[in-house]
Every structure is written in C-alpha cells, then in structure tokens.
py3Dmol code that shows the C-alpha trace and the ligand (Angstrom):
import py3Dmol

protein = """\
ATOM      1  CA  MET A   1     -21.097  -5.611  24.158  1.00  0.00           C
ATOM      2  CA  MET A   2     -18.755  -5.576  21.208  1.00  0.00           C
ATOM      3  CA  ALA A   3     -20.598  -6.157  17.909  1.00  0.00           C
ATOM      4  CA  GLU A   4     -19.373  -9.189  15.989  1.00  0.00           C
ATOM      5  CA  VAL A   5     -17.601  -8.303  12.760  1.00  0.00           C
ATOM      6  CA  ALA A   6     -19.404  -9.805   9.729  1.00  0.00           C
ATOM      7  CA  VAL A   7     -17.295 -11.980   7.427  1.00  0.00           C
ATOM      8  CA  PHE A   8     -18.359 -12.096   3.739  1.00  0.00           C
ATOM      9  CA  GLU A   9     -16.742 -14.692   1.525  1.00  0.00           C
ATOM     10  CA  THR A  10     -18.754 -13.855  -1.585  1.00  0.00           C
ATOM     11  CA  VAL A  11     -19.313 -10.741  -3.625  1.00  0.00           C
ATOM     12  CA  ALA A  12     -23.054 -11.300  -3.412  1.00  0.00           C
ATOM     13  CA  ALA A  13     -23.046 -11.265   0.396  1.00  0.00           C
ATOM     14  CA  MET A  14     -20.944  -8.110   0.560  1.00  0.00           C
ATOM     15  CA  ARG A  15     -23.125  -6.366  -2.019  1.00  0.00           C
ATOM     16  CA  ALA A  16     -26.323  -7.214  -0.129  1.00  0.00           C
ATOM     17  CA  ALA A  17     -24.927  -5.659   3.066  1.00  0.00           C
ATOM     18  CA  VAL A  18     -23.698  -2.541   1.231  1.00  0.00           C
ATOM     19  CA  ALA A  19     -27.080  -2.169  -0.504  1.00  0.00           C
ATOM     20  CA  GLY A  20     -28.738  -2.180   2.926  1.00  0.00           C
ATOM     21  CA  TRP A  21     -26.326   0.420   4.312  1.00  0.00           C
ATOM     22  CA  HIS A  22     -26.740   2.635   1.273  1.00  0.00           C
ATOM     23  CA  ALA A  23     -30.538   2.321   1.480  1.00  0.00           C
ATOM     24  CA  ALA A  24     -30.254   3.565   5.083  1.00  0.00           C
ATOM     25  CA  GLY A  25     -28.243   6.569   3.842  1.00  0.00           C
ATOM     26  CA  GLU A  26     -24.943   5.289   5.313  1.00  0.00           C
ATOM     27  CA  ALA A  27     -21.674   5.858   3.446  1.00  0.00           C
ATOM     28  CA  VAL A  28     -19.300   2.921   3.093  1.00  0.00           C
ATOM     29  CA  ALA A  29     -15.492   2.931   3.133  1.00  0.00           C
ATOM     30  CA  LEU A  30     -13.309   0.050   1.994  1.00  0.00           C
ATOM     31  CA  VAL A  31      -9.809  -0.686   3.333  1.00  0.00           C
ATOM     32  CA  PRO A  32      -8.089  -3.115   0.945  1.00  0.00           C
ATOM     33  CA  THR A  33      -5.389  -5.279   2.619  1.00  0.00           C
ATOM     34  CA  MET A  34      -3.565  -8.554   2.260  1.00  0.00           C
ATOM     35  CA  GLY A  35      -4.045  -9.309   5.985  1.00  0.00           C
ATOM     36  CA  ALA A  36      -1.310  -9.920   8.561  1.00  0.00           C
ATOM     37  CA  LEU A  37      -2.612  -6.712  10.033  1.00  0.00           C
ATOM     38  CA  HIS A  38      -0.459  -4.274  11.996  1.00  0.00           C
ATOM     39  CA  ASP A  39      -0.979  -0.815  13.512  1.00  0.00           C
ATOM     40  CA  GLY A  40      -0.690   0.773  10.017  1.00  0.00           C
ATOM     41  CA  HIS A  41      -3.785  -1.144   8.897  1.00  0.00           C
ATOM     42  CA  VAL A  42      -5.576  -0.206  12.144  1.00  0.00           C
ATOM     43  CA  ALA A  43      -4.867   3.469  11.384  1.00  0.00           C
ATOM     44  CA  LEU A  44      -6.402   2.994   7.911  1.00  0.00           C
ATOM     45  CA  VAL A  45      -9.593   1.695   9.530  1.00  0.00           C
ATOM     46  CA  ALA A  46      -9.680   4.678  11.910  1.00  0.00           C
ATOM     47  CA  GLU A  47      -9.260   7.028   8.930  1.00  0.00           C
ATOM     48  CA  ALA A  48     -12.048   5.183   7.038  1.00  0.00           C
ATOM     49  CA  ARG A  49     -14.363   5.793  10.003  1.00  0.00           C
ATOM     50  CA  LYS A  50     -13.877   9.536   9.628  1.00  0.00           C
ATOM     51  CA  HIS A  51     -15.364   9.338   6.132  1.00  0.00           C
ATOM     52  CA  ALA A  52     -18.052   6.684   6.396  1.00  0.00           C
ATOM     53  CA  ARG A  53     -20.453   5.145   8.923  1.00  0.00           C
ATOM     54  CA  ARG A  54     -19.604   1.633   7.638  1.00  0.00           C
ATOM     55  CA  VAL A  55     -16.117   0.194   7.140  1.00  0.00           C
ATOM     56  CA  ILE A  56     -15.292  -2.980   5.253  1.00  0.00           C
ATOM     57  CA  VAL A  57     -11.732  -4.392   5.389  1.00  0.00           C
ATOM     58  CA  SER A  58     -10.855  -6.726   2.556  1.00  0.00           C
ATOM     59  CA  ILE A  59      -8.281  -9.430   3.233  1.00  0.00           C
ATOM     60  CA  PHE A  60      -7.037 -11.064   0.047  1.00  0.00           C
ATOM     61  CA  VAL A  61      -3.494 -12.129  -0.813  1.00  0.00           C
ATOM     62  CA  ASN A  62      -3.778 -11.315  -4.498  1.00  0.00           C
ATOM     63  CA  PRO A  63      -1.833 -13.828  -6.635  1.00  0.00           C
ATOM     64  CA  THR A  64      -1.719 -11.606  -9.768  1.00  0.00           C
ATOM     65  CA  GLN A  65       0.414  -8.960  -8.107  1.00  0.00           C
ATOM     66  CA  PHE A  66       3.208 -11.418  -7.197  1.00  0.00           C
ATOM     67  CA  ALA A  67       5.821 -12.498  -9.734  1.00  0.00           C
ATOM     68  CA  PRO A  68       6.559 -16.257  -9.802  1.00  0.00           C
ATOM     69  CA  HIS A  69       9.780 -15.822  -7.767  1.00  0.00           C
ATOM     70  CA  GLU A  70       8.090 -13.627  -5.111  1.00  0.00           C
ATOM     71  CA  ASP A  71       6.655 -14.545  -1.730  1.00  0.00           C
ATOM     72  CA  PHE A  72       2.994 -15.310  -2.581  1.00  0.00           C
ATOM     73  CA  LYS A  73       3.088 -18.780  -1.023  1.00  0.00           C
ATOM     74  CA  LYS A  74       4.849 -17.749   2.154  1.00  0.00           C
ATOM     75  CA  TYR A  75       3.143 -14.381   2.574  1.00  0.00           C
ATOM     76  CA  PRO A  76       1.868 -14.366   6.217  1.00  0.00           C
ATOM     77  CA  ARG A  77      -1.780 -15.452   6.555  1.00  0.00           C
ATOM     78  CA  THR A  78      -3.166 -14.789  10.043  1.00  0.00           C
ATOM     79  CA  PHE A  79      -6.941 -14.641   9.535  1.00  0.00           C
ATOM     80  CA  GLU A  80      -8.079 -15.449  13.091  1.00  0.00           C
ATOM     81  CA  GLY A  81      -5.815 -12.824  14.643  1.00  0.00           C
ATOM     82  CA  ASP A  82      -6.859 -10.296  11.989  1.00  0.00           C
ATOM     83  CA  ARG A  83     -10.532 -11.019  12.581  1.00  0.00           C
ATOM     84  CA  ALA A  84     -10.159 -10.544  16.353  1.00  0.00           C
ATOM     85  CA  ARG A  85      -8.253  -7.311  15.849  1.00  0.00           C
ATOM     86  CA  LEU A  86     -10.868  -5.891  13.426  1.00  0.00           C
ATOM     87  CA  GLU A  87     -13.664  -6.845  15.769  1.00  0.00           C
ATOM     88  CA  ALA A  88     -11.895  -5.085  18.658  1.00  0.00           C
ATOM     89  CA  ILE A  89     -11.631  -1.828  16.679  1.00  0.00           C
ATOM     90  CA  GLY A  90     -15.225  -2.019  15.470  1.00  0.00           C
ATOM     91  CA  ALA A  91     -14.876  -2.677  11.743  1.00  0.00           C
ATOM     92  CA  ASP A  92     -18.302  -3.568  10.347  1.00  0.00           C
ATOM     93  CA  ALA A  93     -17.247  -6.300   7.972  1.00  0.00           C
ATOM     94  CA  ILE A  94     -14.392  -8.308   6.493  1.00  0.00           C
ATOM     95  CA  PHE A  95     -14.443  -9.299   2.840  1.00  0.00           C
ATOM     96  CA  PHE A  96     -12.434 -12.535   2.736  1.00  0.00           C
ATOM     97  CA  PRO A  97     -12.895 -14.090  -0.693  1.00  0.00           C
ATOM     98  CA  SER A  98     -11.193 -17.181  -2.074  1.00  0.00           C
ATOM     99  CA  VAL A  99      -8.956 -16.970  -5.125  1.00  0.00           C
ATOM    100  CA  GLU A 100     -11.726 -18.740  -7.084  1.00  0.00           C
ATOM    101  CA  GLU A 101     -14.275 -16.092  -6.070  1.00  0.00           C
ATOM    102  CA  MET A 102     -11.997 -13.318  -7.347  1.00  0.00           C
ATOM    103  CA  TYR A 103     -10.578 -15.154 -10.385  1.00  0.00           C
ATOM    104  CA  PRO A 104     -13.149 -17.660 -11.636  1.00  0.00           C
ATOM    105  CA  ALA A 105     -12.071 -20.105 -14.339  1.00  0.00           C
ATOM    106  CA  GLY A 106     -11.662 -18.244 -17.641  1.00  0.00           C
ATOM    107  CA  PHE A 107     -10.724 -14.911 -16.054  1.00  0.00           C
ATOM    108  CA  ALA A 108      -8.748 -13.072 -18.748  1.00  0.00           C
ATOM    109  CA  THR A 109      -8.703  -9.319 -18.008  1.00  0.00           C
ATOM    110  CA  ARG A 110      -6.051  -6.851 -16.796  1.00  0.00           C
ATOM    111  CA  VAL A 111      -6.099  -3.112 -16.335  1.00  0.00           C
ATOM    112  CA  LEU A 112      -3.470  -1.485 -18.570  1.00  0.00           C
ATOM    113  CA  LEU A 113      -1.635   1.359 -16.788  1.00  0.00           C
ATOM    114  CA  LEU A 114       0.377   4.284 -18.026  1.00  0.00           C
ATOM    115  CA  GLY A 115       1.590   7.424 -16.193  1.00  0.00           C
ATOM    116  CA  PRO A 116       2.673   6.868 -12.588  1.00  0.00           C
ATOM    117  CA  ALA A 117       2.702   3.078 -13.101  1.00  0.00           C
ATOM    118  CA  ALA A 118       5.494   3.384 -15.680  1.00  0.00           C
ATOM    119  CA  VAL A 119       8.165   5.647 -14.205  1.00  0.00           C
ATOM    120  CA  GLY A 120      10.988   3.193 -13.476  1.00  0.00           C
ATOM    121  CA  LEU A 121      10.513   2.721  -9.726  1.00  0.00           C
ATOM    122  CA  GLU A 122       8.588  -0.358  -8.427  1.00  0.00           C
ATOM    123  CA  ASP A 123       7.535  -1.090 -12.012  1.00  0.00           C
ATOM    124  CA  ARG A 124      11.178  -1.549 -13.007  1.00  0.00           C
ATOM    125  CA  PHE A 125      11.728  -4.289 -10.428  1.00  0.00           C
ATOM    126  CA  ARG A 126       8.201  -5.739 -10.397  1.00  0.00           C
ATOM    127  CA  PRO A 127       7.039  -5.351 -14.051  1.00  0.00           C
ATOM    128  CA  THR A 128       3.635  -7.037 -13.659  1.00  0.00           C
ATOM    129  CA  HIS A 129       2.943  -5.901 -10.085  1.00  0.00           C
ATOM    130  CA  PHE A 130       0.782  -2.828 -10.685  1.00  0.00           C
ATOM    131  CA  GLU A 131      -1.438  -4.411 -13.336  1.00  0.00           C
ATOM    132  CA  GLY A 132      -2.260  -7.018 -10.702  1.00  0.00           C
ATOM    133  CA  VAL A 133      -2.838  -4.366  -8.047  1.00  0.00           C
ATOM    134  CA  ALA A 134      -4.969  -2.202 -10.333  1.00  0.00           C
ATOM    135  CA  THR A 135      -7.052  -5.168 -11.542  1.00  0.00           C
ATOM    136  CA  ILE A 136      -7.830  -6.347  -8.036  1.00  0.00           C
ATOM    137  CA  CYS A 137      -8.535  -2.827  -6.758  1.00  0.00           C
ATOM    138  CA  CYS A 138     -10.835  -2.157  -9.717  1.00  0.00           C
ATOM    139  CA  LYS A 139     -12.714  -5.382  -8.880  1.00  0.00           C
ATOM    140  CA  LEU A 140     -12.872  -4.590  -5.161  1.00  0.00           C
ATOM    141  CA  PHE A 141     -14.225  -1.078  -5.845  1.00  0.00           C
ATOM    142  CA  THR A 142     -16.941  -2.262  -8.239  1.00  0.00           C
ATOM    143  CA  GLN A 143     -17.762  -5.364  -6.152  1.00  0.00           C
ATOM    144  CA  SER A 144     -18.192  -3.369  -2.939  1.00  0.00           C
ATOM    145  CA  ARG A 145     -19.672  -0.191  -4.468  1.00  0.00           C
ATOM    146  CA  ALA A 146     -17.929   1.600  -1.588  1.00  0.00           C
ATOM    147  CA  ASP A 147     -17.927   5.383  -1.528  1.00  0.00           C
ATOM    148  CA  PHE A 148     -14.352   5.703  -0.201  1.00  0.00           C
ATOM    149  CA  ALA A 149     -11.251   3.555  -0.208  1.00  0.00           C
ATOM    150  CA  VAL A 150      -8.325   4.249   2.117  1.00  0.00           C
ATOM    151  CA  PHE A 151      -4.731   3.578   1.068  1.00  0.00           C
ATOM    152  CA  GLY A 152      -1.450   4.118   2.889  1.00  0.00           C
ATOM    153  CA  GLU A 153       1.300   6.410   1.640  1.00  0.00           C
ATOM    154  CA  LYS A 154       3.648   3.562   2.611  1.00  0.00           C
ATOM    155  CA  ASP A 155       3.030   2.193  -0.861  1.00  0.00           C
ATOM    156  CA  TYR A 156       3.363   5.590  -2.474  1.00  0.00           C
ATOM    157  CA  GLN A 157       3.516   4.618  -6.148  1.00  0.00           C
ATOM    158  CA  GLN A 158       0.568   2.277  -5.626  1.00  0.00           C
ATOM    159  CA  LEU A 159      -1.386   5.186  -4.096  1.00  0.00           C
ATOM    160  CA  GLN A 160      -0.708   7.346  -7.150  1.00  0.00           C
ATOM    161  CA  VAL A 161      -1.576   4.499  -9.549  1.00  0.00           C
ATOM    162  CA  VAL A 162      -4.893   3.681  -7.819  1.00  0.00           C
ATOM    163  CA  THR A 163      -5.887   7.335  -7.464  1.00  0.00           C
ATOM    164  CA  ARG A 164      -5.219   7.930 -11.168  1.00  0.00           C
ATOM    165  CA  MET A 165      -7.118   4.782 -12.171  1.00  0.00           C
ATOM    166  CA  ALA A 166     -10.172   5.656 -10.047  1.00  0.00           C
ATOM    167  CA  ARG A 167     -10.338   9.050 -11.729  1.00  0.00           C
ATOM    168  CA  ASP A 168      -9.551   7.887 -15.264  1.00  0.00           C
ATOM    169  CA  LEU A 169     -12.096   5.063 -15.195  1.00  0.00           C
ATOM    170  CA  ASP A 170     -14.776   7.053 -13.353  1.00  0.00           C
ATOM    171  CA  LEU A 171     -14.999   4.324 -10.726  1.00  0.00           C
ATOM    172  CA  GLY A 172     -17.189   6.496  -8.520  1.00  0.00           C
ATOM    173  CA  ILE A 173     -15.014   6.065  -5.437  1.00  0.00           C
ATOM    174  CA  THR A 174     -12.917   8.630  -3.589  1.00  0.00           C
ATOM    175  CA  ILE A 175      -9.393   7.507  -2.740  1.00  0.00           C
ATOM    176  CA  VAL A 176      -8.280   8.704   0.693  1.00  0.00           C
ATOM    177  CA  PRO A 177      -4.530   8.681   1.470  1.00  0.00           C
ATOM    178  CA  LEU A 178      -3.082   8.121   4.965  1.00  0.00           C
ATOM    179  CA  ALA A 179       0.463   8.943   6.136  1.00  0.00           C
ATOM    180  CA  THR A 180       2.823   6.037   6.863  1.00  0.00           C
ATOM    181  CA  ILE A 181       2.644   4.591  10.368  1.00  0.00           C
ATOM    182  CA  ARG A 182       6.117   3.816  11.784  1.00  0.00           C
ATOM    183  CA  GLU A 183       7.721   1.879  14.597  1.00  0.00           C
ATOM    184  CA  ALA A 184       9.286   4.014  17.363  1.00  0.00           C
ATOM    185  CA  ASP A 185      12.672   3.787  15.612  1.00  0.00           C
ATOM    186  CA  GLY A 186      11.291   5.026  12.283  1.00  0.00           C
ATOM    187  CA  LEU A 187      10.912   1.735  10.399  1.00  0.00           C
ATOM    188  CA  ALA A 188       7.739   1.815   8.337  1.00  0.00           C
ATOM    189  CA  MET A 189       5.345  -0.870   9.620  1.00  0.00           C
ATOM    190  CA  SER A 190       4.926  -3.721   7.117  1.00  0.00           C
ATOM    191  CA  SER A 191       3.562  -7.254   7.188  1.00  0.00           C
ATOM    192  CA  ARG A 192       6.933  -8.290   5.722  1.00  0.00           C
ATOM    193  CA  ASN A 193       8.928  -6.893   8.710  1.00  0.00           C
ATOM    194  CA  ARG A 194       8.250 -10.190  10.493  1.00  0.00           C
ATOM    195  CA  TYR A 195      10.626 -11.859   7.994  1.00  0.00           C
ATOM    196  CA  LEU A 196      13.586  -9.839   9.411  1.00  0.00           C
ATOM    197  CA  ALA A 197      16.067 -11.697  11.619  1.00  0.00           C
ATOM    198  CA  PRO A 198      17.066  -9.743  14.771  1.00  0.00           C
ATOM    199  CA  GLU A 199      20.274  -8.335  13.264  1.00  0.00           C
ATOM    200  CA  GLU A 200      18.407  -7.385  10.078  1.00  0.00           C
ATOM    201  CA  ARG A 201      15.690  -5.708  12.150  1.00  0.00           C
ATOM    202  CA  ALA A 202      18.394  -3.721  13.934  1.00  0.00           C
ATOM    203  CA  LEU A 203      19.751  -2.459  10.603  1.00  0.00           C
ATOM    204  CA  ALA A 204      16.368  -1.651   9.017  1.00  0.00           C
ATOM    205  CA  PRO A 205      15.722   1.830  10.558  1.00  0.00           C
ATOM    206  CA  ALA A 206      18.962   3.106   8.984  1.00  0.00           C
ATOM    207  CA  LEU A 207      16.993   3.344   5.704  1.00  0.00           C
ATOM    208  CA  HIS A 208      14.521   5.883   7.067  1.00  0.00           C
ATOM    209  CA  GLN A 209      17.308   7.801   8.797  1.00  0.00           C
ATOM    210  CA  ALA A 210      19.235   8.059   5.511  1.00  0.00           C
ATOM    211  CA  MET A 211      16.104   9.360   3.757  1.00  0.00           C
ATOM    212  CA  GLN A 212      15.466  11.953   6.448  1.00  0.00           C
ATOM    213  CA  ALA A 213      19.058  13.179   6.157  1.00  0.00           C
ATOM    214  CA  LEU A 214      18.702  13.321   2.355  1.00  0.00           C
ATOM    215  CA  ALA A 215      15.442  15.302   2.629  1.00  0.00           C
ATOM    216  CA  ALA A 216      17.164  17.808   4.890  1.00  0.00           C
ATOM    217  CA  ARG A 217      20.074  18.202   2.484  1.00  0.00           C
ATOM    218  CA  ILE A 218      17.727  18.801  -0.464  1.00  0.00           C
ATOM    219  CA  ARG A 219      15.680  21.303   1.564  1.00  0.00           C
ATOM    220  CA  ASN A 220      18.930  23.084   2.424  1.00  0.00           C
ATOM    221  CA  GLY A 221      19.601  23.601  -1.265  1.00  0.00           C
ATOM    222  CA  GLU A 222      22.453  21.113  -1.734  1.00  0.00           C
ATOM    223  CA  PRO A 223      22.848  19.902  -5.339  1.00  0.00           C
ATOM    224  CA  LEU A 224      20.211  17.218  -5.669  1.00  0.00           C
ATOM    225  CA  ALA A 225      22.060  14.683  -7.816  1.00  0.00           C
ATOM    226  CA  VAL A 226      25.099  14.716  -5.500  1.00  0.00           C
ATOM    227  CA  ALA A 227      23.039  14.364  -2.338  1.00  0.00           C
ATOM    228  CA  VAL A 228      21.034  11.469  -3.856  1.00  0.00           C
ATOM    229  CA  SER A 229      24.076   9.543  -5.087  1.00  0.00           C
ATOM    230  CA  GLU A 230      25.972  10.015  -1.796  1.00  0.00           C
ATOM    231  CA  THR A 231      22.919   8.689   0.069  1.00  0.00           C
ATOM    232  CA  GLN A 232      22.730   5.697  -2.284  1.00  0.00           C
ATOM    233  CA  MET A 233      26.379   4.885  -1.499  1.00  0.00           C
ATOM    234  CA  GLN A 234      25.807   5.343   2.204  1.00  0.00           C
ATOM    235  CA  VAL A 235      22.803   2.956   2.213  1.00  0.00           C
ATOM    236  CA  ILE A 236      24.755   0.332   0.265  1.00  0.00           C
ATOM    237  CA  GLY A 237      27.719   0.814   2.652  1.00  0.00           C
ATOM    238  CA  ALA A 238      25.410   0.200   5.620  1.00  0.00           C
ATOM    239  CA  GLY A 239      24.586  -3.279   4.257  1.00  0.00           C
ATOM    240  CA  PHE A 240      21.462  -2.854   2.111  1.00  0.00           C
ATOM    241  CA  GLU A 241      21.143  -4.062  -1.449  1.00  0.00           C
ATOM    242  CA  LEU A 242      19.558  -1.157  -3.229  1.00  0.00           C
ATOM    243  CA  ASP A 243      16.921  -1.510  -5.950  1.00  0.00           C
ATOM    244  CA  TYR A 244      16.398   2.248  -6.135  1.00  0.00           C
ATOM    245  CA  LEU A 245      16.648   5.436  -4.014  1.00  0.00           C
ATOM    246  CA  GLU A 246      15.426   8.423  -5.952  1.00  0.00           C
ATOM    247  CA  ALA A 247      13.982  11.904  -5.657  1.00  0.00           C
ATOM    248  CA  ARG A 248      10.863  12.286  -7.805  1.00  0.00           C
ATOM    249  CA  HIS A 249       8.020  14.730  -8.339  1.00  0.00           C
ATOM    250  CA  ALA A 250       5.487  13.907  -5.631  1.00  0.00           C
ATOM    251  CA  TRP A 251       2.469  13.736  -7.952  1.00  0.00           C
ATOM    252  CA  THR A 252       3.729  12.574 -11.361  1.00  0.00           C
ATOM    253  CA  LEU A 253       6.715  10.621 -10.032  1.00  0.00           C
ATOM    254  CA  ALA A 254       8.736  12.070 -12.903  1.00  0.00           C
ATOM    255  CA  PRO A 255      12.486  12.635 -12.273  1.00  0.00           C
ATOM    256  CA  VAL A 256      13.467  15.968 -10.738  1.00  0.00           C
ATOM    257  CA  THR A 257      16.823  17.711 -10.789  1.00  0.00           C
ATOM    258  CA  ALA A 258      16.363  20.579  -8.341  1.00  0.00           C
ATOM    259  CA  LEU A 259      14.301  21.640  -5.317  1.00  0.00           C
ATOM    260  CA  ALA A 260      12.378  24.064  -7.552  1.00  0.00           C
ATOM    261  CA  ASP A 261      11.042  21.117  -9.630  1.00  0.00           C
ATOM    262  CA  GLY A 262       9.028  20.008  -6.541  1.00  0.00           C
ATOM    263  CA  PRO A 263       7.067  19.082  -4.559  1.00  0.00           C
ATOM    264  CA  ILE A 264       9.580  16.260  -4.158  1.00  0.00           C
ATOM    265  CA  ARG A 265       9.153  12.779  -2.744  1.00  0.00           C
ATOM    266  CA  ILE A 266      12.077  10.474  -1.936  1.00  0.00           C
ATOM    267  CA  LEU A 267      11.311   6.826  -2.711  1.00  0.00           C
ATOM    268  CA  VAL A 268      13.376   3.801  -1.819  1.00  0.00           C
ATOM    269  CA  ALA A 269      13.344   0.011  -2.222  1.00  0.00           C
ATOM    270  CA  ALA A 270      16.151  -1.933  -0.561  1.00  0.00           C
ATOM    271  CA  ARG A 271      16.769  -5.520   0.447  1.00  0.00           C
ATOM    272  CA  ILE A 272      18.212  -6.859   3.672  1.00  0.00           C
ATOM    273  CA  GLY A 273      18.955 -10.511   3.079  1.00  0.00           C
ATOM    274  CA  ALA A 274      15.800 -11.993   1.508  1.00  0.00           C
ATOM    275  CA  THR A 275      13.464  -9.211   2.733  1.00  0.00           C
ATOM    276  CA  ARG A 276      12.577  -6.290   0.486  1.00  0.00           C
ATOM    277  CA  LEU A 277      11.679  -3.023   2.234  1.00  0.00           C
ATOM    278  CA  ILE A 278      10.056   0.001   0.557  1.00  0.00           C
ATOM    279  CA  ASP A 279       9.621   3.451   2.027  1.00  0.00           C
ATOM    280  CA  ASN A 280       9.205   7.092   1.021  1.00  0.00           C
ATOM    281  CA  ILE A 281       9.130  10.547   2.553  1.00  0.00           C
ATOM    282  CA  ALA A 282       8.261  14.081   1.512  1.00  0.00           C
ATOM    283  CA  VAL A 283      11.074  16.607   1.144  1.00  0.00           C
TER     284      VAL A 283
END
"""
ligand_1 = """\
23
AMP
P -0.870 -4.527 2.459
O -1.737 -5.355 3.383
O 0.545 -4.470 2.885
O -1.106 -4.842 1.018
O -1.373 -3.020 2.654
C -2.726 -2.681 2.682
C -2.827 -1.196 2.853
O -2.203 -0.825 4.049
C -2.175 -0.397 1.724
O -3.014 0.743 1.424
C -0.870 0.029 2.361
O -0.330 1.203 1.798
C -1.332 0.238 3.789
N -0.188 0.188 4.677
C 0.751 -0.781 4.813
N 1.656 -0.466 5.723
C 1.319 0.764 6.187
C 1.900 1.672 7.118
N 3.045 1.370 7.794
N 1.289 2.856 7.321
C 0.170 3.187 6.639
N -0.409 2.390 5.727
C 0.155 1.188 5.512
"""
view = py3Dmol.view(width=600, height=400)
view.addModel(protein, "pdb")
view.setStyle({"model": 0}, {"cartoon": {"style": "trace"}})
view.addModel(ligand_1, "xyz")
view.setStyle({"model": 1}, {"stick": {}})
view.zoomTo()
view.show()
C-alpha cells in the first residue's frame, strides 16, 4: 500500500521528523517549490531520491520574492492535487507553512546578495526578487536541517545565487542542480504556463527554438554580439516583448564577448501578453 505523505505545517513538526531520520542515519533532501506542481518538480523529487533516503517537498508561495505589481495573489495554489501527486511518487513529507509561520510579526531580516545576484539579468527587472528568494531558502535550509536541496536549472540565476549563498554562509547543505524539464515542443515547464491562452501557448516554443539556433551560431564561431542582437530582433519580431536575451559566462553570469570567454549560457526573459517566461540553455 502507498505510504501516506506527511504534511508538516510548523517548523517544529518538520524538525522533529528530520531529527528522527538523522538519528536513524538517513540523509534528508529538500525540494523547495511554490506548488502548482508539474513534471519538472516531479523530476526534482526523483533527483532528490538519488541523494537521500528521505525527501521533503516544501510548498510555500513566498510573498517577499514578489514585487507589489506581480502575481502573488493570483499565483496558482493547488494543494490537494500537489499532495496527491507527491504521495503517488513517494515523497516522505510536505512542508506547507503559513505566511505567519515563516514571517512572524516583527520579522525584519533579509539576506544581502552580491555576485551572481547583481549582474543585470532577472535582478534588473525584479530588483527585490532574489533577496526574497535567498531569505526564504536560507530559512528553509536551517529550518529543515536537510543535507541536500535540489534546484532546477530552469531558474538558472536563482540556482547560481542559492549555490553561492549556501557556500558563503556555510549553511551545511549541498545544492544539487537538475536540468530543465521541457514539454515535447521544447517549452520549459512552468507553473505559469497555465496562464497562456491557446494562441500564446502556440507561440511560446519559438523562444526555445530561437535560443537553440543562437547557441548553434555561437558554437559555429559567428561573431557573438551580432548573433545575439539578430536573435533579439527575431524574438521581438515573432511577437514577444523582450526583457533580456543575453549570452553570459555560465558560472559568474558576467558578460562575454566571444566563444573563448566561455563556458557560455544563454539566458532569456520574455513576455507574451501578461505572462512572463524565462528560459536558458548551454552553448
Ligand atoms: P517554483 O515552484 O516554480 O518556484 O520552482 C521550484 C523549483 O522547481 C525550482 O528549483 C525551479 O528551478 C524548479 N523548476 C521549475 N520548473 C522546472 C523545470 N521545467 N525543470 C526543472 N526544474 C524546474
């Protein structure tokens, strides 16, 4: 019979379970999410299982990483479906705290980020986003005392920021990356894809196709700046509103000017109507 997935709403309950697992010599992996789970999240849980006997999935739509004009209120919340899905794939526990549990009255701390959090990509368009992400991840890591945390490359800058923070602050957790899971047509899976109207959904895969073509051009030695700016124009011409489409160093996210400056990562953020899509690929 399928084991029931435990649901912890408090830090104390999660910690008690983790203490028991650690006492039994079992490693623990955490998969932080905002819920509205899709196959990308399921793949993170499968990856977590490779590293640890016990897997906790946190589901928390974190208010501090949304700007006032962003979609915090309407972000999809589908807890019952998420719970059933996690039970079916054998996750051990869900951490499902309230906003009050995570941010009690008087909460007044943020993690200050430098390096990959300040390179003019997501941070340029969402200036307070990463301090919210880093603060909640720091809390989740220390609350859970997990040994591993699994993050998707889908949010590539976030992955670099969190990896850097875990090292810099000696958080005692190993960050495990996982490649982006895509729909059959190449669109990166995202909880926000459900916002796309049918004609917008039909356009969306053109973003990944443009990035693949750009990666091939760069690999073939075409002048990088020309290839990037032609791709930007092509994406805008296809009907996207472009926040950025850039080639960066894969680890530092610093600007690059030639293939030899690599390894190179292409990162993009583009809007179709009201929906903002982000994606990235290796060159
Ligand atoms: P979210 O619930 O969107 O905040 O994402 C939670 C985690 O899932 C993050 O580590 C994301 O990078 C990861 N993730 C989201 N979409 C995908 C995807 N298509 N493939 C792999 N990981 C993903």
